[in-house]
One Martini backbone bead per residue (centre of mass of N, CA, C, O) as a GRO file, in nm:
protein
   91
    1MET     BB    1  12.639   3.028   5.086
    2PRO     BB    2  12.474   2.829   4.905
    3GLY     BB    3  12.443   2.794   4.546
    4LEU     BB    4  12.396   2.774   4.186
    5ASP     BB    5  12.678   2.820   4.156
    6VAL     BB    6  12.986   2.759   4.120
    7GLN     BB    7  13.178   2.619   4.394
    8LYS     BB    8  13.402   2.639   4.655
    9TRP     BB    9  13.481   2.359   4.865
   10MET     BB   10  13.572   2.277   5.204
   11TRP     BB   11  13.635   1.977   5.351
   12HIS     BB   12  13.587   1.882   5.696
   13HIS     BB   13  13.724   1.613   5.908
   14TRP     BB   14  13.629   1.432   6.191
   15GLY     BB   15  13.727   1.100   6.282
   16VAL     BB   16  13.953   1.019   6.082
   17LYS     BB   17  14.195   0.776   6.072
   18ASN     BB   18  14.257   0.732   5.730
   19PRO     BB   19  14.255   0.965   5.500
   20GLU     BB   20  14.434   0.852   5.251
   21SER     BB   21  14.216   0.580   5.255
   22THR     BB   22  13.964   0.770   5.213
   23LYS     BB   23  13.636   0.789   5.092
   24LEU     BB   24  13.428   1.040   4.933
   25THR     BB   25  13.073   1.076   4.928
   26VAL     BB   26  12.844   1.287   4.732
   27GLY     BB   27  12.495   1.375   4.786
   28GLY     BB   28  12.186   1.505   4.648
   29PHE     BB   29  11.865   1.591   4.790
   30HIS     BB   30  11.559   1.679   4.638
   31LYS     BB   31  11.262   1.730   4.782
   32GLU     BB   32  11.053   1.818   4.558
   33THR     BB   33  11.156   1.573   4.345
   34GLU     BB   34  11.294   1.322   4.469
   35THR     BB   35  11.613   1.360   4.394
   36VAL     BB   36  11.934   1.255   4.287
   37HIS     BB   37  12.260   1.428   4.300
   38GLN     BB   38  12.532   1.546   4.160
   39ILE     BB   39  12.766   1.799   4.304
   40LEU     BB   40  13.025   1.714   4.210
   41ILE     BB   41  13.207   1.780   3.935
   42ASP     BB   42  13.417   1.505   3.953
   43GLY     BB   43  13.194   1.338   4.107
   44TRP     BB   44  13.100   1.128   4.372
   45THR     BB   45  13.408   1.031   4.425
   46THR     BB   46  13.679   1.078   4.668
   47GLU     BB   47  13.972   1.163   4.814
   48LEU     BB   48  14.126   1.220   5.095
   49SER     BB   49  14.306   1.426   5.301
   50GLY     BB   50  14.474   1.543   5.533
   51PRO     BB   51  14.534   1.759   5.750
   52ASN     BB   52  14.329   2.067   5.835
   53ASN     BB   53  14.251   2.313   6.041
   54GLY     BB   54  14.225   2.064   6.273
   55ALA     BB   55  14.157   1.845   6.091
   56ASP     BB   56  14.190   1.509   5.988
   57ALA     BB   57  14.043   1.603   5.716
   58HIS     BB   58  14.036   1.684   5.355
   59MET     BB   59  13.853   1.862   5.069
   60PRO     BB   60  13.865   1.994   4.773
   61SER     BB   61  13.597   2.161   4.574
   62SER     BB   62  13.345   2.147   4.324
   63VAL     BB   63  13.012   2.291   4.323
   64LYS     BB   64  12.672   2.192   4.197
   65ILE     BB   65  12.356   2.322   4.217
   66PRO     BB   66  12.085   2.265   4.002
   67GLN     BB   67  11.853   2.373   4.212
   68PRO     BB   68  11.618   2.500   4.379
   69GLY     BB   69  11.576   2.437   4.734
   70LYS     BB   70  11.560   2.152   4.919
   71TRP     BB   71  11.856   2.012   5.081
   72ALA     BB   72  12.035   1.703   5.104
   73ILE     BB   73  12.364   1.632   5.218
   74PHE     BB   74  12.551   1.342   5.163
   75LEU     BB   75  12.806   1.182   5.366
   76TYR     BB   76  13.055   0.943   5.269
   77THR     BB   77  13.265   0.702   5.432
   78ASP     BB   78  13.322   0.418   5.305
   79ASN     BB   79  12.991   0.376   5.273
   80GLU     BB   80  12.935   0.562   5.527
   81LEU     BB   81  12.758   0.756   5.714
   82PHE     BB   82  12.869   1.080   5.831
   83ASP     BB   83  12.670   1.317   5.706
   84THR     BB   84  12.424   1.593   5.721
   85LEU     BB   85  12.310   1.848   5.504
   86VAL     BB   86  12.098   2.148   5.526
   87PHE     BB   87  11.927   2.330   5.256
   88ASN     BB   88  11.806   2.654   5.137
   89ILE     BB   89  11.797   2.719   4.796
   90THR     BB   90  11.749   3.029   4.596
   91GLU     BB   91  12.048   3.140   4.425
   0.00000   0.00000   0.00000
């Protein structure tokens, strides 16, 4: 479960046609403050890698959620919304 400490996350993506030339952008929206945050330690955007564990693409990362609360994590591949993850992070 996501928490407030720095964590290692492995992102797996299905339906990505050319993973080595696809960029992944990740942003976090904190509901209570209505603010957008960078949650990847190394920046907003990174490149995906090829197939892994049955997924078409993957990307290892370090993630830091800045504060507790309800979060929507938006994933964009090549500037198009790919998926949204919703978490209630308490600790």
